[in-house]
C-alpha positions as a Markdown table, in Angstrom:
| # | Residue | x | y | z |
|---|---|---|---|---|
| 1 | Met | 0.0 | 0.0 | 0.0 |
| 2 | Lys | 1.3 | 3.4 | -0.9 |
| 3 | Lys | 1.9 | 5.9 | 1.9 |
| 4 | Ile | 0.1 | 9.3 | 1.5 |
| 5 | Asn | 2.5 | 12.0 | 2.4 |
| 6 | Ile | 0.5 | 15.2 | 2.8 |
| 7 | Ala | 3.2 | 16.7 | 5.0 |
| 8 | Glu | 5.9 | 16.7 | 2.3 |
| 9 | Lys | 3.4 | 18.1 | -0.3 |
| 10 | Ile | 2.3 | 21.0 | 2.0 |
| 11 | Lys | 5.9 | 21.9 | 2.8 |
| 12 | Lys | 7.0 | 21.7 | -0.9 |
| 13 | Tyr | 4.1 | 23.8 | -2.2 |
| 14 | Arg | 4.3 | 26.3 | 0.6 |
| 15 | Arg | 8.0 | 26.8 | -0.1 |
| 16 | Asn | 7.4 | 27.0 | -3.9 |
| 17 | Asn | 4.9 | 29.8 | -3.2 |
| 18 | Arg | 7.6 | 31.5 | -1.0 |
| 19 | Leu | 5.4 | 31.5 | 2.1 |
| 20 | Thr | 6.7 | 31.2 | 5.6 |
| 21 | Gln | 4.9 | 29.0 | 8.1 |
| 22 | Glu | 3.7 | 32.2 | 9.8 |
| 23 | Glu | 2.4 | 33.7 | 6.6 |
| 24 | Phe | 0.7 | 30.5 | 5.5 |
| 25 | Gly | -0.9 | 30.1 | 8.9 |
| 26 | Lys | -2.3 | 33.6 | 8.9 |
| 27 | Leu | -3.9 | 33.0 | 5.5 |
| 28 | Leu | -5.5 | 29.8 | 6.8 |
| 29 | Gly | -6.4 | 31.2 | 10.2 |
| 30 | Val | -4.2 | 28.7 | 12.1 |
| 31 | Ser | -1.0 | 29.2 | 14.1 |
| 32 | Pro | 2.5 | 28.7 | 12.6 |
| 33 | Gln | 2.9 | 25.9 | 15.1 |
| 34 | Ala | 0.0 | 24.1 | 13.5 |
| 35 | Ile | 1.7 | 24.4 | 10.1 |
| 36 | Ser | 4.9 | 23.1 | 11.6 |
| 37 | Lys | 3.1 | 20.1 | 13.1 |
| 38 | Trp | 1.5 | 19.3 | 9.7 |
| 39 | Glu | 4.9 | 19.5 | 8.0 |
| 40 | Arg | 6.5 | 17.3 | 10.6 |
| 41 | Glu | 3.7 | 14.7 | 10.5 |
| 42 | Val | 2.9 | 15.3 | 14.2 |
| 43 | Cys | -0.7 | 15.7 | 13.1 |
| 44 | Tyr | -2.6 | 16.3 | 9.9 |
| 45 | Pro | -4.8 | 19.2 | 8.9 |
| 46 | Asp | -8.5 | 18.8 | 9.3 |
| 47 | Ile | -9.9 | 17.5 | 6.0 |
| 48 | Thr | -12.1 | 20.6 | 5.7 |
| 49 | Phe | -8.9 | 22.7 | 5.3 |
| 50 | Leu | -7.7 | 20.8 | 2.2 |
| 51 | Pro | -9.6 | 22.8 | -0.4 |
| 52 | Asp | -8.3 | 26.1 | 1.2 |
| 53 | Ile | -4.8 | 24.8 | 1.4 |
| 54 | Ala | -4.9 | 23.8 | -2.3 |
| 55 | Leu | -6.3 | 27.1 | -3.3 |
| 56 | Leu | -3.7 | 29.1 | -1.4 |
| 57 | Leu | -0.9 | 26.9 | -2.7 |
| 58 | His | -2.1 | 26.9 | -6.3 |
| 59 | Cys | -2.5 | 23.2 | -6.6 |
| 60 | Asp | -5.3 | 20.6 | -6.6 |
| 61 | Val | -6.6 | 18.8 | -3.5 |
| 62 | Asn | -5.7 | 15.5 | -5.4 |
| 63 | Asp | -2.1 | 16.5 | -5.5 |
| 64 | Phe | -1.8 | 15.8 | -1.8 |
| 65 | Phe | -2.7 | 12.2 | -2.4 |
| 66 | Ile | -0.4 | 11.4 | -5.4 |
């Protein structure tokens, strides 16, 4: 079974869009600590955030699962 690595995708797309964790967190309405936890796989973003994350990072929700 293939492992889904949302953490790496969020980090990659965030950096490609030249956003800091703090900037990205403000855009989403979450703390930079939350973004850090997502990127370190301590926890995952709530599924309801995925469309907003994709929109802000200029990608498709499906990109997180490829």
